[in-house]
Structures are given as C-alpha cells and as structure tokens.
C-alpha positions in Angstrom: -48.6 9.9 19.0 -49.0 13.3 20.6 -48.9 11.6 24.0 -46.0 9.2 23.5 -43.9 11.2 20.9 -42.3 13.7 23.3 -41.2 11.2 25.9 -39.7 8.9 23.2 -37.9 11.8 21.7 -36.5 13.0 25.1 -35.5 9.5 26.0 -33.7 9.0 22.7 -31.9 12.3 23.1 -30.8 11.6 26.6 -29.5 8.1 25.9 -27.8 9.3 22.7 -26.0 12.0 24.6 -24.8 9.4 27.1 -23.5 7.1 24.4 -22.3 10.1 22.3 -19.7 10.8 25.0 -18.0 7.6 23.8 -17.2 9.4 20.5 -14.9 11.7 22.4 -12.8 8.7 23.5 -9.2 8.4 22.5 -9.7 4.7 21.9 -10.9 4.3 18.3 -13.0 1.2 19.1 -14.9 3.1 21.8 -15.4 6.1 19.5 -16.8 3.9 16.7 -19.1 2.1 19.2 -20.5 5.4 20.4 -21.2 6.4 16.8 -22.9 3.1 16.0 -25.0 3.2 19.1 -26.2 6.8 18.5 -27.0 5.9 14.9 -28.9 2.8 16.0 -30.9 4.8 18.5 -31.8 7.5 15.9 -32.9 4.7 13.5 -35.1 3.2 16.2 -36.6 6.6 17.0 -37.5 7.1 13.3 -39.0 3.6 13.1 -40.9 4.1 16.3 -42.4 7.5 15.4 -43.0 6.9 11.7 -43.2 3.2 10.8 -44.7 1.7 13.9 -48.0 3.8 13.9 -48.6 2.9 10.2 -48.1 -0.8 10.9 -50.3 -0.7 13.9 -53.0 1.1 12.0 -53.0 -1.5 9.3 -52.8 -4.5 11.6 -56.0 -6.6 11.6 -57.1 -6.3 15.2 -60.3 -8.1 16.3 -63.0 -6.0 17.8 -62.4 -6.5 21.5 -65.9 -5.5 22.4 -67.4 -8.3 20.3 -65.0 -10.8 21.8 -66.1 -9.7 25.3 -69.8 -10.1 24.3 -69.3 -13.5 22.9 -67.5 -14.7 26.0 -70.2 -13.4 28.3 -72.9 -15.1 26.2 -71.3 -18.5 26.5 -73.0 -20.6 29.2 -70.9 -22.4 31.8 -72.3 -25.9 32.0 -71.7 -26.1 35.8 -73.6 -22.9 36.4 -76.4 -23.6 33.9 -77.4 -26.8 35.9 -78.0 -24.9 39.1 -81.0 -22.8 37.9 
C-alpha cells in the first residue's frame, strides 16, 4: 500500500482535474458528465485504497511454493524411461 498508494492518488488527481474542466462548460450535459466522472474516479480511488486490500487479504490464495514443489516432484513418463 505504501508503494502503490501515492501513484494511484496522483493518477486519480490528475485525471479528475482533466475531467473536472468539463464542469466549467456552458453546456449542462458536459458539466454533469464532468461531475459524474470525477465522482466515479473518487469512488474508485476509495475502493482501490480501502476495500481492495481487505478483499485481497481475505482471499484464499494457495501457497505458490507448495504448488511449485508438487509440480517439480511429478515425474514425466517420457523422461523417467531414459534413466
């Protein structure tokens, strides 16, 4: 989180500023679109920084090291006959 948090925050800020310019538009549809996009980006930022780490921490990952060991212990029949 300490490694990926600041770039995600900076990216969200930059993109939000870009779409936020649409809120200054004289066309009401463009102004509303800018507001909705900025709100959507902020919601995604909150979900990425708060919700996603919790979900990934609770996700039942298999131990990749044990999977690698089991694969290396399997004998290839074509290779086993050459010994």
